[in-house]
VEXDREN-2710 file (C-alpha; in Angstrom, 1 decimal):
% VEXDREN-2710
k/r/px/py/pz
1/MET/141.6/-52.1/-5.9
2/LYS/137.9/-51.8/-7.2
3/ASN/136.8/-54.5/-4.9
4/LYS/138.5/-53.2/-2.0
5/ASN/136.7/-49.7/-2.6
6/LYS/133.5/-51.4/-2.9
7/LEU/134.2/-53.2/0.3
8/MET/134.7/-50.3/2.2
9/ILE/131.9/-48.3/1.0
10/GLY/129.6/-51.5/2.2
11/CYS/131.2/-51.3/5.4
12/ILE/130.7/-47.5/5.9
13/ALA/127.1/-47.8/4.9
14/GLY/126.6/-50.5/6.8
15/GLY/128.1/-48.8/9.8
16/ALA/125.9/-45.8/9.5
17/VAL/122.9/-47.9/9.3
18/LEU/123.9/-49.7/12.5
19/ALA/124.8/-46.3/13.8
20/ALA/121.3/-44.9/13.0
21/LEU/119.8/-47.9/14.5
22/LEU/121.9/-47.6/17.9
23/VAL/120.8/-44.0/18.0
24/ALA/117.1/-45.0/17.7
25/PHE/117.4/-47.9/20.1
26/PHE/119.1/-45.4/22.3
27/VAL/116.4/-42.9/22.1
28/LEU/113.6/-45.5/22.5
29/SER/115.3/-47.0/25.1
30/LYS/115.8/-43.6/27.1
31/GLU/111.8/-43.2/26.3
32/TYR/110.9/-46.9/27.5
33/PHE/112.9/-46.9/30.6
34/GLY/112.8/-42.9/31.0
35/GLY/109.3/-42.9/31.7
36/SER/107.6/-41.7/28.5
37/PHE/104.7/-43.0/26.9
38/SER/105.1/-45.0/23.6
39/PRO/105.3/-42.7/20.1
40/LYS/101.6/-43.7/19.3
41/ALA/99.9/-44.0/22.4
42/VAL/96.2/-43.0/23.4
43/LEU/95.0/-43.6/27.3
44/SER/91.4/-43.0/28.0
45/ASN/90.7/-41.2/24.7
46/THR/93.3/-38.9/25.4
47/ASP/96.5/-38.6/23.2
48/VAL/99.7/-39.2/25.3
49/SER/102.2/-40.1/22.5
50/ALA/105.5/-39.7/23.9
51/LEU/104.4/-38.0/26.9
52/SER/105.7/-38.2/30.5
53/VAL/103.5/-39.5/33.2
54/ASP/103.0/-36.6/34.7
55/GLU/102.3/-34.6/31.1
56/ALA/99.9/-37.6/30.2
57/LEU/98.1/-37.1/33.8
58/ASP/97.5/-33.3/33.1
59/ALA/96.8/-33.9/29.6
60/MET/94.2/-36.6/30.9
61/ASN/92.7/-34.5/33.8
62/GLN/92.4/-31.6/31.5
63/SER/90.5/-33.6/29.0
64/LYS/92.6/-32.1/26.3
65/GLY/91.7/-33.3/22.8
66/PHE/89.0/-35.5/24.3
67/GLU/87.0/-36.7/21.4
68/ILE/84.0/-38.9/20.9
69/GLN/83.7/-40.7/17.2
70/VAL/80.3/-40.6/16.0
71/GLN/79.3/-42.5/12.7
72/ALA/76.2/-40.5/11.2
73/LYS/74.8/-41.4/7.6
74/ASP/78.2/-43.0/6.2
75/LYS/80.2/-40.3/7.5
76/ASN/82.6/-40.4/10.5
77/TYR/82.7/-37.4/12.9
78/ASP/85.5/-36.7/15.5
79/ILE/83.9/-34.5/18.1
80/ASP/85.8/-32.5/20.8
81/ILE/83.8/-32.6/24.1
82/SER/86.7/-31.4/25.9
83/ASP/85.0/-28.4/26.9
84/ALA/82.4/-30.2/28.4
85/VAL/84.2/-32.7/30.8
86/THR/86.4/-32.7/33.7
87/ARG/88.1/-35.8/35.0
88/GLU/90.6/-37.0/37.3
89/PHE/93.1/-39.9/37.1
90/ASP/95.1/-41.5/39.5
91/LYS/98.8/-41.1/38.7
92/ASN/99.9/-44.5/39.8
93/GLU/97.1/-46.1/37.5
94/VAL/98.9/-44.0/34.4
95/GLN/102.1/-45.0/35.4
96/GLN/101.0/-48.9/35.3
97/ALA/99.5/-48.0/32.2
98/LYS/102.4/-46.7/30.7
99/ASN/104.6/-49.6/32.2
100/SER/102.3/-52.2/30.4
101/ILE/103.3/-50.8/27.0
102/GLY/106.2/-53.4/25.5
103/PHE/109.3/-52.3/24.1
104/GLY/108.1/-53.2/20.6
105/SER/105.4/-50.6/20.3
106/TYR/108.0/-48.3/21.0
107/LEU/110.7/-49.7/18.4
108/PHE/108.3/-50.2/15.8
109/HIS/105.6/-47.3/16.5
110/ARG/102.8/-49.5/17.1
111/GLU/99.2/-47.6/17.9
112/VAL/98.4/-48.3/21.5
113/VAL/95.0/-47.6/22.8
114/MET/94.0/-48.3/26.4
115/SER/91.6/-47.1/29.1
116/LEU/91.4/-46.1/32.5
117/LYS/88.5/-45.8/34.9
118/PRO/88.8/-42.3/36.1
119/GLN/88.5/-41.6/39.7
120/SER/85.9/-39.1/39.3
121/VAL/84.2/-37.4/36.2
122/SER/82.2/-34.3/35.8
123/VAL/79.9/-33.9/32.5
124/ASP/78.3/-30.7/31.6
125/LYS/75.4/-32.3/30.0
126/THR/73.8/-29.0/28.6
127/ALA/77.4/-28.0/27.2
128/LEU/77.9/-31.7/25.7
129/LYS/74.6/-31.5/24.1
130/SER/75.3/-28.0/22.7
131/ILE/78.5/-29.5/21.2
132/ILE/77.2/-32.7/19.5
133/GLU/74.4/-30.8/18.0
134/LYS/76.7/-28.4/16.6
135/SER/78.9/-31.1/15.0
136/LEU/76.4/-33.3/13.8
137/PRO/74.1/-32.9/10.6
138/ALA/70.8/-31.8/11.4
139/SER/67.8/-34.4/11.2
140/THR/65.7/-34.4/8.1
141/LYS/62.5/-36.1/9.3
142/ASN/61.3/-36.9/12.8
143/THR/60.3/-40.5/13.9
144/GLN/56.4/-41.0/14.1
145/ASN/54.4/-43.6/15.6
146/ALA/51.9/-45.7/13.6
147/SER/48.6/-43.9/13.7
148/PHE/45.1/-43.3/12.3
149/ASP/43.9/-40.6/10.0
150/LYS/40.8/-38.7/10.3
151/LYS/38.9/-41.6/8.6
152/LEU/40.5/-44.1/10.6
153/ASN/42.7/-45.6/8.0
154/LEU/46.1/-46.9/9.3
155/VAL/49.0/-44.5/8.6
156/LYS/52.1/-46.6/9.5
157/GLU/55.4/-45.7/11.6
158/VAL/58.3/-43.7/10.3
159/GLN/61.7/-44.1/11.3
160/GLY/63.2/-40.7/11.7
161/ASP/66.9/-39.6/11.7
162/ASN/66.2/-37.4/15.2
163/LEU/68.4/-38.0/17.8
164/ASP/67.3/-39.5/21.5
165/PHE/69.6/-37.0/23.1
166/ASP/68.7/-38.1/26.6
167/THR/69.5/-41.8/25.9
168/PHE/72.7/-40.7/23.8
169/LEU/74.0/-38.5/26.6
170/THR/73.6/-40.9/29.3
171/LYS/75.5/-43.5/27.3
172/VAL/78.4/-41.1/26.5
173/GLU/78.4/-39.9/30.4
174/SER/78.6/-43.6/31.4
175/ASP/81.2/-44.6/29.0
176/ILE/83.2/-41.4/30.3
177/ALA/82.8/-42.7/33.7
178/GLN/83.9/-46.1/33.2
179/GLY/86.5/-45.1/30.7
180/ASN/85.1/-47.0/28.0
181/GLU/85.9/-46.3/24.2
182/LEU/83.9/-43.5/23.0
183/SER/82.7/-44.7/19.5
184/TYR/79.0/-44.6/18.6
185/LYS/76.7/-45.3/15.4
186/LEU/74.2/-42.6/15.8
187/GLU/71.4/-44.9/14.4
188/ASP/71.7/-46.9/17.4
189/TYR/70.4/-43.6/19.3
190/TYR/67.6/-42.2/16.9
191/VAL/64.3/-41.8/18.7
192/LYS/62.4/-45.1/17.8
193/PRO/58.6/-45.6/17.3
194/THR/57.0/-46.6/20.3
195/VAL/53.6/-47.8/18.4
196/THR/54.3/-49.8/15.3
197/SER/51.7/-51.1/12.8
198/ASP/52.3/-54.5/13.7
199/SER/51.8/-54.1/17.5
200/ASP/48.9/-55.8/18.9
201/ALA/46.9/-52.8/19.8
202/ILE/47.2/-51.6/16.2
203/ARG/46.1/-54.7/14.7
204/LYS/43.2/-55.0/17.2
205/ALA/42.0/-51.4/16.2
206/VAL/42.4/-52.0/12.6
207/LYS/40.4/-55.0/12.5
208/LYS/37.7/-53.2/15.1
209/ILE/37.5/-50.3/12.8
210/GLU/37.2/-52.4/9.5
211/LYS/34.2/-54.0/11.3
212/TYR/32.7/-50.5/12.0
213/ARG/33.2/-49.7/8.6
214/LYS/31.3/-52.6/7.0
215/MET/28.4/-51.9/9.5
216/ASN/24.7/-50.7/8.6
217/ILE/21.8/-49.8/11.0
218/THR/18.7/-49.6/8.6
219/PHE/15.5/-47.8/10.1
220/THR/12.3/-48.9/8.5
221/PHE/9.0/-46.3/8.1
222/GLY/6.8/-48.1/5.5
223/ASP/8.3/-48.2/2.2
224/GLU/11.3/-45.6/3.4
225/THR/14.2/-46.2/5.1
226/GLU/17.0/-44.2/6.8
227/GLN/20.4/-45.5/7.5
228/ILE/23.5/-45.1/9.7
229/GLN/26.2/-46.6/7.5
230/GLY/29.8/-47.3/8.1
231/ASP/31.6/-44.3/6.9
232/GLU/29.2/-42.1/9.2
233/ILE/30.1/-44.1/12.2
234/ILE/33.8/-43.7/11.2
235/ASP/33.1/-40.2/11.4
236/HIS/32.2/-40.4/14.9
237/LEU/35.1/-42.6/16.1
238/LYS/38.6/-42.0/17.4
239/TYR/41.6/-44.0/18.6
240/LYS/42.2/-43.2/22.1
241/ASN/44.7/-44.8/24.5
242/GLY/45.1/-47.7/22.4
243/LYS/41.4/-48.3/21.9
244/VAL/38.9/-47.6/19.5
245/VAL/36.1/-45.6/21.1
246/LEU/32.9/-43.5/19.7
247/ASP/33.9/-39.8/20.5
248/SER/30.5/-39.0/22.2
249/ASN/26.8/-40.1/21.7
250/LYS/25.5/-36.8/21.2
251/TRP/25.4/-37.6/17.1
252/ILE/23.2/-40.7/17.7
253/GLU/20.8/-38.6/19.8
254/THR/21.0/-35.9/16.9
255/PHE/20.6/-38.7/14.3
256/VAL/17.2/-40.1/16.3
257/SER/15.8/-36.6/16.8
258/LYS/15.8/-36.0/13.3
259/LEU/14.0/-39.0/12.6
260/GLY/11.1/-37.7/15.1
261/LYS/11.4/-34.5/13.5
262/LYS/10.7/-36.1/9.8
263/TYR/8.3/-39.2/10.7
264/ASN/6.5/-38.0/14.0
265/THR/2.7/-37.5/13.4
266/TYR/1.6/-37.7/16.8
267/GLY/-0.6/-34.5/17.6
268/LYS/-0.1/-33.1/14.1
269/ASN/-3.0/-31.9/12.0
270/ARG/-4.5/-33.9/9.3
271/LYS/-6.7/-33.7/6.1
272/PHE/-9.6/-36.0/6.3
273/LYS/-12.0/-36.5/3.5
274/THR/-15.2/-37.1/5.3
275/THR/-18.5/-38.8/4.2
276/LYS/-21.0/-36.0/4.2
277/ASP/-18.9/-32.7/4.5
278/GLY/-15.9/-32.8/1.8
279/THR/-12.3/-32.6/3.4
280/VAL/-11.6/-31.1/6.7
281/THR/-8.9/-30.4/8.7
282/VAL/-8.7/-32.6/12.0
283/LYS/-6.4/-30.9/14.9
284/GLY/-4.4/-33.3/17.1
285/GLY/-5.5/-36.4/18.7
286/ILE/-3.9/-39.5/20.2
287/LEU/-3.2/-41.4/16.8
288/GLY/0.3/-41.1/15.3
289/TRP/3.8/-41.8/15.4
290/TRP/5.7/-40.9/18.3
291/ILE/9.5/-42.1/18.2
292/ASN/11.0/-42.9/22.0
293/GLU/13.8/-40.9/21.2
294/SER/16.3/-42.2/24.0
295/GLU/15.1/-45.6/24.0
296/THR/15.6/-45.3/20.3
297/ALA/19.1/-44.2/20.9
298/LYS/19.8/-46.7/23.4
299/LYS/19.2/-49.5/21.0
300/VAL/21.6/-48.0/18.4
301/LYS/24.3/-47.6/21.0
302/ALA/23.9/-51.4/22.0
303/LEU/24.2/-52.2/18.3
304/LEU/27.2/-50.1/17.9
305/ASN/28.8/-51.4/21.2
306/LYS/28.2/-54.9/19.6
307/GLN/29.5/-53.9/16.1
308/LYS/26.3/-55.5/15.1
309/SER/24.1/-54.5/11.7
310/ALA/20.7/-54.5/11.8
311/LYS/17.2/-53.6/10.3
312/MET/15.0/-52.2/12.8
313/GLU/12.1/-50.1/13.8
314/PRO/12.6/-47.3/16.2
315/VAL/10.8/-47.5/19.9
316/TYR/7.6/-45.8/19.8
317/ARG/5.9/-44.0/22.3
318/ASN/2.7/-44.0/20.3
319/VAL/1.6/-45.6/17.2
320/ALA/-0.6/-45.2/13.9
321/VAL/-1.8/-47.5/11.3
322/GLN/0.7/-47.1/8.6
323/HIS/3.4/-45.0/7.6
324/GLY/3.3/-42.3/4.9
325/LYS/1.3/-39.3/4.6
326/ASP/-1.8/-41.2/5.3
327/ASP/-1.3/-42.9/8.8
328/VAL/-4.9/-43.6/9.4
329/GLY/-5.6/-46.0/6.7
330/ASP/-8.9/-47.0/5.4
331/THR/-10.2/-48.9/8.2
332/TYR/-11.5/-46.6/11.0
333/VAL/-14.5/-44.8/12.9
334/GLU/-15.7/-41.7/11.7
335/ILE/-17.6/-39.4/14.2
336/SER/-19.5/-36.0/13.1
337/ILE/-20.4/-33.9/15.9
338/LYS/-22.3/-31.5/13.8
339/ARG/-24.3/-34.4/12.4
340/GLN/-24.4/-36.4/15.5
341/HIS/-23.5/-39.5/13.6
342/LEU/-20.9/-42.1/13.3
343/TRP/-19.7/-44.5/10.5
344/PHE/-17.5/-47.6/10.4
345/TYR/-15.4/-48.4/7.5
346/LYS/-13.2/-51.4/6.8
347/ASN/-10.8/-51.5/3.8
348/GLY/-12.7/-48.5/2.2
349/LYS/-16.2/-50.0/2.7
350/LEU/-18.7/-48.6/5.0
351/LYS/-19.9/-51.7/7.3
352/MET/-22.1/-49.9/9.5
353/GLU/-23.2/-46.4/10.9
354/SER/-25.2/-45.1/13.5
355/ASP/-26.7/-41.7/15.2
356/VAL/-25.0/-41.1/18.5
357/VAL/-25.1/-38.3/21.3
358/THR/-22.0/-36.7/21.9
359/GLY/-20.6/-34.4/24.7
360/LEU/-22.5/-31.3/25.9
361/PRO/-20.7/-28.6/24.2
362/THR/-19.2/-26.9/26.9
363/LYS/-15.5/-26.6/28.1
364/GLU/-16.0/-29.4/30.5
365/ARG/-17.9/-31.9/28.5
366/MET/-17.5/-31.3/25.0
367/THR/-16.1/-34.4/23.2
368/VAL/-12.5/-33.9/22.1
369/LYS/-11.9/-33.5/18.8
370/GLY/-9.1/-35.2/16.7
371/THR/-7.6/-38.4/15.2
372/HIS/-7.6/-40.7/18.0
373/ARG/-7.5/-44.7/18.2
374/ILE/-9.1/-47.5/20.3
375/TYR/-6.7/-48.3/23.0
376/GLY/-9.1/-50.8/25.2
377/LYS/-12.3/-53.0/24.7
378/ALA/-14.4/-54.3/27.6
379/LYS/-17.8/-55.7/28.3
380/ASP/-20.4/-55.0/31.4
381/ARG/-18.4/-52.1/33.2
382/TYR/-19.4/-49.6/34.9
383/LEU/-18.4/-46.0/34.1
384/GLY/-17.4/-42.9/36.6
385/THR/-18.2/-42.7/40.1
386/ILE/-20.7/-41.0/42.2
387/ALA/-17.8/-39.3/44.3
388/VAL/-15.9/-38.1/41.5
389/GLN/-18.0/-37.8/38.2
390/GLY/-21.4/-37.7/39.8
391/TYR/-22.5/-40.6/38.0
392/ARG/-22.0/-44.1/37.8
393/SER/-23.5/-45.9/34.6
394/HIS/-23.3/-49.5/33.7
395/VAL/-22.3/-50.3/29.9
396/ASP/-22.2/-53.4/27.9
397/PHE/-19.7/-52.1/25.3
398/TRP/-16.9/-49.9/26.2
399/MET/-14.5/-48.8/23.7
400/PRO/-12.3/-45.8/25.1
401/PHE/-10.6/-44.0/22.3
402/ASN/-8.6/-40.6/23.8
403/TRP/-6.6/-39.6/27.0
404/ASP/-9.8/-37.6/28.4
405/GLY/-11.3/-41.2/29.1
406/GLN/-13.8/-40.5/26.3
407/GLY/-15.2/-43.6/24.3
408/CYS/-18.0/-45.0/22.6
409/HIS/-20.4/-47.2/24.3
410/ASP/-24.0/-48.3/24.4
411/ALA/-26.4/-45.9/26.7
412/SER/-29.5/-47.6/27.9
413/TRP/-30.7/-44.7/29.6
414/ARG/-31.5/-43.1/26.2
415/ASN/-34.2/-43.7/23.7
416/ARG/-33.3/-41.2/21.2
417/PHE/-30.0/-40.3/19.3
418/GLY/-28.7/-37.8/16.9
419/GLY/-30.4/-34.4/16.0
420/SER/-29.6/-31.6/18.3
421/ILE/-30.0/-33.6/21.5
422/TYR/-26.5/-33.2/22.5
423/LYS/-26.8/-29.3/22.9
424/SER/-29.0/-29.8/25.8
425/ARG/-28.6/-33.5/27.1
426/GLY/-25.3/-34.2/25.8
427/SER/-23.1/-36.9/27.3
428/HIS/-20.0/-36.3/29.7
429/GLY/-17.8/-36.5/26.5
430/CYS/-18.5/-39.9/25.4
431/VAL/-19.9/-41.3/22.2
432/ASN/-23.5/-42.7/23.1
433/MET/-25.0/-45.4/21.0
434/PRO/-27.9/-47.7/20.8
435/ARG/-27.0/-51.1/22.1
436/ALA/-27.2/-52.9/19.3
437/LYS/-25.3/-50.6/17.1
438/ALA/-22.5/-50.4/20.2
439/ALA/-22.3/-54.3/19.9
440/GLN/-21.9/-54.4/16.1
441/LEU/-19.0/-51.5/16.4
442/PHE/-17.6/-53.7/19.2
443/ASP/-17.3/-56.7/16.9
444/TYR/-15.6/-54.7/14.2
445/VAL/-13.2/-52.7/15.7
446/SER/-9.7/-53.8/17.4
447/ILE/-6.9/-52.3/19.4
448/GLY/-5.4/-49.3/17.5
449/THR/-8.5/-48.6/15.0
450/PRO/-8.3/-45.2/14.4
451/VAL/-11.2/-43.0/15.6
452/ILE/-11.7/-39.5/13.9
453/VAL/-13.7/-36.9/15.5
454/TYR/-14.6/-33.5/13.9
END
């Protein structure tokens, strides 16, 4: 009896299960054969589970629940973008998609994901950008290109987490239009550095900068020196359009101008210890250092362009004997107008002296005072012209020493020198000497020998 009861209970239970299966089969068959999508169906990123073809088409055209999936910083975001998208699908294609779903997906509730290409798509990019911006976490750092700081030290590029919205939105719009899956890794769309520390331009720049940093241009002024060192050069370089260039040449010109102010002696007054009259102030003259600033600056620029270090002197318009406070030295010609006398010293020792006749003390004919220098030597010369100067005189020894055309020479037409002759019968500015003394002086002096007239 007990066995019969167990059998009956088993039959009833089995029958109930069978009945449930038959009911489920009937329901699912009705869905399958009646035109509804399977219980878990997504078509073109729209949930169409158990919807009829018409219902699915309406939902798809309205983009209901239309989402994109974004992975950002190890977190997933499902972002509803339906308010920014309008699509239109073909009903026949939706029907075909439904028909392609197998019965097993209905029976076992398998998830089905399919895509169709819309007939038309309209994306409001402004609205789409706004939705995405509000849905994703804010960026914490911006991407930066490799660059150089003020001292031209390399600053490596930084990969930020700021989104390249143009690229990302274009990709989303394209995928929507093609009916593709809308799943993205946000890091693939971060703004990328366009200039990196291992790029050819940066590596070349680093090499060039280091070469500039090691440069040294040294100007010599006797025992003194002035330098343009690497750090100063770096201060005037900039990295522009992928190249290392000098920001301007003005600083070079300023540097050279400062050299001129410090070391030029041309035209300046000098203290001179005379043979008979103590120390006097001698004004002006043609002897003295005078830097040619434009040509010196050109030489500096050329060295900078070649990135070449050098030890050099400036280019001079005019020169003296030596650098320092005393640029005359101890080899020179001394001429006293008051005493009408000339002395020649070599290495500080008196080698000869002579009475002379200087220029008539008038504005037109006076011998010009100053610290001058011998800039020429000639024998057997005629001085002046009848047409211009009103005289033409032959001399055996000619030693010009200033820009007024005055110089020392023999004067065969005179038989007396010294005293006060110059006050009434002075020369046209030259220093007249006895022939033997002029010959002696001619042999002693050379081009550049200082001539101090006071």
